[in-house]
C-alpha positions as CSV (number, residue, x, y, z in Angstrom):
1,X,169.9,51.5,99.8
2,X,171.6,53.1,102.4
3,X,169.3,54.9,104.8
4,X,170.9,58.4,103.7
5,X,169.8,57.6,100.3
6,X,166.3,56.8,101.3
7,X,166.1,59.8,103.4
8,X,167.3,62.2,100.5
9,X,165.1,60.7,98.0
10,X,162.0,61.0,100.4
11,X,162.8,64.5,101.0
12,X,163.3,65.0,97.2
13,X,159.8,63.7,96.6
14,X,158.4,65.7,99.1
15,X,159.6,68.7,97.7
16,X,158.6,67.9,93.9
17,X,154.7,66.9,95.5
18,X,154.9,70.3,97.3
19,X,155.9,72.0,94.2
20,X,153.5,70.2,92.0
21,X,150.9,71.6,94.4
22,X,151.9,75.1,94.5
23,X,151.6,74.8,90.8
24,X,148.5,73.4,90.5
25,X,147.1,76.2,93.2
26,X,148.9,78.9,91.0
27,X,147.4,77.5,87.6
28,X,143.8,77.4,89.4
29,X,144.5,81.1,91.0
30,X,145.5,82.3,87.4
31,X,142.3,80.6,85.9
32,X,139.9,82.1,88.1
33,X,141.8,85.4,87.7
34,X,141.5,85.1,84.0
35,X,137.8,84.1,84.2
36,X,137.3,87.0,86.3
37,X,138.8,89.5,84.1
38,X,136.7,88.0,81.1
39,X,133.7,88.7,82.8
40,X,134.5,92.1,83.5
41,X,135.6,92.6,80.1
42,X,132.3,91.2,78.9
43,X,130.4,93.3,81.1
44,X,132.3,95.9,82.7
45,X,132.1,97.1,86.0
46,X,134.1,96.2,89.5
47,X,133.4,93.2,91.5
48,X,131.4,94.3,94.6
49,X,129.9,92.4,97.5
50,X,126.3,91.4,97.5
51,X,123.7,89.5,99.6
52,X,122.6,86.4,98.5
53,X,120.0,83.8,99.8
54,X,122.0,80.6,100.7
55,X,119.1,78.6,100.4
56,X,115.3,78.6,99.4
57,X,113.3,81.3,101.5
58,X,109.9,80.7,102.2
59,X,107.4,83.9,102.7
60,X,107.3,84.8,106.2
61,X,110.8,83.6,107.1
62,X,112.9,86.3,108.9
63,X,116.3,86.9,107.4
64,X,119.5,86.1,109.2
65,X,123.3,84.5,108.8
66,X,121.5,81.2,108.5
67,X,120.0,81.6,104.9
68,X,121.9,84.5,103.7
69,X,125.4,85.2,102.5
70,X,127.8,87.6,101.0
71,X,129.4,87.1,97.4
72,X,131.4,89.1,95.1
73,X,129.3,90.0,92.2
74,X,129.9,92.1,89.1
75,X,128.3,95.4,90.1
76,X,126.9,96.2,86.5
77,X,124.8,92.8,87.0
78,X,123.4,93.8,90.1
79,X,119.6,94.7,90.4
80,X,118.7,98.0,91.6
81,X,119.0,98.4,95.1
82,X,121.1,95.4,95.8
83,X,121.7,94.6,99.3
84,X,125.7,94.7,100.1
85,X,125.9,93.9,103.7
86,X,124.2,91.6,106.0
87,X,123.1,94.5,108.4
88,X,120.9,95.4,105.6
89,X,118.9,92.5,105.6
90,X,119.2,90.5,108.8
91,X,115.9,90.9,110.5
92,X,113.8,91.3,107.9
93,X,110.6,89.1,106.8
94,X,110.3,87.9,103.4
95,X,107.1,88.7,101.8
96,X,107.8,86.3,98.8
97,X,109.7,83.5,97.9
98,X,113.4,83.9,97.6
99,X,115.1,81.1,95.4
100,X,118.7,80.2,96.5
101,X,121.5,82.3,94.9
102,X,119.0,85.3,94.4
103,X,120.4,88.6,94.9
104,X,118.6,90.2,98.1
105,X,116.7,93.7,97.1
106,X,113.6,95.5,98.6
107,X,111.3,93.8,96.1
108,X,111.2,90.4,98.2
109,X,110.5,92.6,101.5
110,X,107.7,94.7,100.0
111,X,104.8,94.9,102.2
112,X,101.1,95.1,100.1
113,X,99.9,98.5,101.0
114,X,96.2,96.9,99.8
115,X,96.2,94.5,102.8
116,X,93.0,95.0,104.8
117,X,92.5,94.8,108.3
118,X,89.2,93.1,109.7
119,X,88.0,94.5,112.8
120,X,88.1,91.6,115.8
121,X,84.9,89.7,115.8
122,X,83.9,90.6,112.3
123,X,84.4,88.9,109.0
124,X,85.0,90.3,105.4
125,X,82.5,90.1,102.8
126,X,82.4,91.7,99.3
127,X,79.3,92.8,97.6
128,X,78.4,94.0,94.1
129,X,77.7,97.9,94.0
130,X,78.3,100.8,91.7
131,X,78.3,104.6,92.2
132,X,74.5,105.0,92.5
133,X,74.1,102.5,95.0
134,X,77.2,103.4,97.3
135,X,76.2,106.9,97.8
136,X,77.7,108.5,94.6
137,X,80.7,106.2,95.1
138,X,81.7,108.3,98.4
139,X,81.9,105.4,100.6
140,X,85.6,104.9,101.6
141,X,87.3,102.4,104.2
142,X,86.3,103.0,107.8
143,X,83.0,104.5,106.8
144,X,80.1,103.0,108.6
145,X,77.2,102.3,106.3
146,X,73.6,100.5,106.7
147,X,73.3,97.9,104.3
148,X,69.8,97.7,102.6
149,X,68.3,95.0,100.0
150,X,65.9,96.0,97.5
151,X,63.4,93.6,95.6
152,X,60.0,94.1,94.1
153,X,59.8,97.8,95.0
154,X,60.6,96.9,98.6
155,X,63.9,97.8,100.7
156,X,64.6,95.9,103.6
157,X,67.4,96.7,106.2
158,X,69.8,94.1,106.5
159,X,72.5,95.3,108.8
160,X,75.3,97.8,110.0
161,X,78.6,97.4,108.6
162,X,82.0,98.8,108.1
163,X,83.5,99.6,104.7
164,X,87.2,97.9,104.8
165,X,87.8,98.3,100.8
166,X,86.8,99.1,97.5
167,X,87.4,98.3,93.8
168,X,88.1,102.2,93.2
169,X,90.7,102.0,96.0
170,X,92.4,99.0,94.3
171,X,92.4,99.9,91.1
172,X,94.4,103.6,92.2
173,X,93.6,105.1,89.0
174,X,92.1,108.4,88.2
175,X,88.2,108.4,87.5
176,X,87.9,104.8,88.8
177,X,84.3,103.8,89.4
178,X,83.2,101.3,92.1
179,X,82.3,97.9,91.0
180,X,82.6,96.2,94.4
181,X,82.8,97.0,97.9
182,X,84.3,94.6,100.9
183,X,82.3,95.1,104.2
184,X,83.0,94.1,107.7
185,X,79.8,92.3,109.0
186,X,79.0,90.1,112.1
187,X,79.7,86.5,111.3
188,X,76.1,85.5,111.7
189,X,75.0,87.9,109.0
190,X,77.3,86.7,106.3
191,X,74.6,83.8,104.9
192,X,72.0,86.5,105.1
193,X,73.9,89.5,103.0
194,X,75.2,86.8,100.6
195,X,71.8,85.8,100.0
196,X,70.7,89.3,99.5
197,X,73.2,90.0,96.7
198,X,71.5,86.8,95.0
199,X,67.9,87.9,95.4
200,X,68.1,91.5,95.0
201,X,70.1,94.8,95.0
202,X,72.5,96.0,97.7
203,X,72.8,99.7,98.6
204,X,74.9,101.0,101.0
205,X,73.3,104.3,103.1
206,X,75.6,106.7,104.9
207,X,73.8,107.6,108.2
208,X,73.6,111.0,109.5
209,X,75.6,111.8,112.7
210,X,74.5,113.7,115.8
211,X,76.4,116.0,118.0
212,X,76.8,115.0,121.7
213,X,73.7,117.5,122.5
214,X,71.4,115.8,120.0
215,X,72.5,112.2,120.5
216,X,71.9,112.7,124.3
217,X,68.2,114.2,123.1
218,X,67.9,111.4,120.9
219,X,68.2,108.9,123.7
220,X,65.9,110.8,126.2
221,X,63.5,110.6,123.8
222,X,63.6,107.1,123.2
223,X,63.6,106.4,126.7
224,X,60.6,108.2,127.1
225,X,58.7,106.5,124.4
226,X,59.6,103.0,126.4
227,X,56.6,101.2,127.9
228,X,56.6,100.9,131.7
229,X,57.4,97.8,132.9
230,X,55.1,95.6,134.9
231,X,56.0,96.3,138.2
232,X,55.4,100.1,137.4
233,X,52.1,99.3,135.6
234,X,50.9,97.1,138.8
235,X,51.7,100.3,141.1
236,X,49.9,102.6,138.9
237,X,46.7,100.2,138.9
238,X,47.0,100.0,142.8
239,X,47.1,103.6,143.1
240,X,44.5,104.3,140.7
241,X,42.0,101.8,142.7
242,X,43.1,103.2,146.2
243,X,40.2,105.9,146.4
244,X,37.5,103.7,145.1
245,X,38.3,101.1,147.8
246,X,38.4,104.0,150.3
247,X,35.0,105.2,149.3
248,X,33.3,102.2,149.4
249,X,34.5,101.0,152.8
250,X,33.6,104.5,154.2
251,X,29.8,103.8,153.0
252,X,29.7,100.6,154.4
253,X,30.8,101.8,157.9
254,X,28.1,104.8,157.5
255,X,25.2,102.1,156.9
256,X,26.2,100.0,159.8
257,X,26.4,103.1,162.1
258,X,22.8,104.1,161.0
């Protein structure tokens, strides 16, 4: 075969391959468009851009372009408030697990408004309670209370604590009653409080509050009732003995002179 013939055959083969490839590509596009039309016909609505998880996302992870991507979705199939741009979700922190391919929406970023904050250096412990033993159910998060345990007709003060949660707040329903109270107590008091719940009845008492003048008077009275220290007592004793010693020395001097 001559060189020219071989060249023409190669060119023709290439053109045929290109035509086949173009035809296959057109067929694929036509099939995709047909599938899209079928979806739109079945569900209605238009295609819109939505943000989906490109992989499984664990709680606590921050969303960015590495774990989120944009895809076209049928508008009528999107969940309510679905994110439609990366700007809406980049920087958000997941508060629950997000499976791969899931459409992102605010549900995955909701913060639990019941999350409690334990004061630094304290620990949280829950104790059973009711309206009668929680000042008529009036205790609320933030209250400072005295914790008493009652057993066999005797009530003992356990400790001072801070209320950080109650069952009434957790239920968020009208006329909800208190069944438990979560307290912030010192770590060394936890065992004592838990033991008290087993051997007696826990009662919470709201102490009264004093204004600045009353508080100052109470502190002054408390200081006045404190016993004098040993140094002051010794000085008082020395001062009280001084007149007697002086008198004795004067008598002895008079006898020697006589």
